[in-house]
C-alpha positions in Angstrom: 21.1 -98.0 -36.1 19.1 -100.9 -37.3 16.4 -101.1 -40.1 12.6 -100.6 -38.6 11.6 -103.9 -39.9 13.1 -105.3 -36.6 11.2 -102.6 -34.5 7.9 -103.4 -33.2 6.8 -100.0 -33.5 7.3 -99.7 -37.3 5.9 -96.3 -38.3 6.8 -96.5 -42.3 8.6 -98.4 -44.7 12.5 -97.6 -44.8 12.7 -96.1 -41.4 15.6 -96.7 -38.9 16.0 -97.1 -35.4 19.0 -95.8 -34.0 19.2 -97.2 -30.2 21.4 -95.6 -27.4 25.0 -97.4 -26.5 24.8 -100.4 -24.5 26.9 -100.7 -21.6 29.4 -103.3 -23.2 30.2 -100.8 -25.7 32.0 -98.3 -23.3 34.2 -101.7 -22.1 34.7 -102.7 -25.5 36.1 -99.1 -26.6 38.0 -99.1 -23.2 39.8 -102.2 -23.7 40.7 -101.3 -27.6 42.1 -98.4 -25.8 44.6 -99.7 -23.5 45.4 -103.1 -25.5 45.2 -101.7 -28.9 43.0 -102.8 -31.6 45.3 -105.2 -33.9 42.4 -106.5 -36.1 41.8 -109.9 -36.6 44.0 -112.9 -36.4 44.7 -114.0 -39.9 43.6 -117.6 -39.4 40.1 -116.5 -38.1 40.0 -113.9 -41.0 40.3 -117.0 -43.5 37.8 -119.2 -41.8 35.3 -116.4 -42.1 36.1 -115.6 -45.7 35.6 -119.2 -46.2 32.0 -118.9 -44.7 31.3 -116.2 -46.7 32.3 -118.0 -50.2 29.5 -121.1 -48.9 26.8 -121.9 -51.4 23.6 -122.6 -49.6 
């Protein structure tokens, strides 16, 4: 689901656009089912946390 502001056929303020799943969504679910969802590696989580705190 995305904000309608990003949709070329925006009708009203605050509307949402719900798009059908992409073909790659099924592949991602299948891979998580086979290999398990172990979450994000700690080093990657730390780097993303640092990016969240960068002042522009």
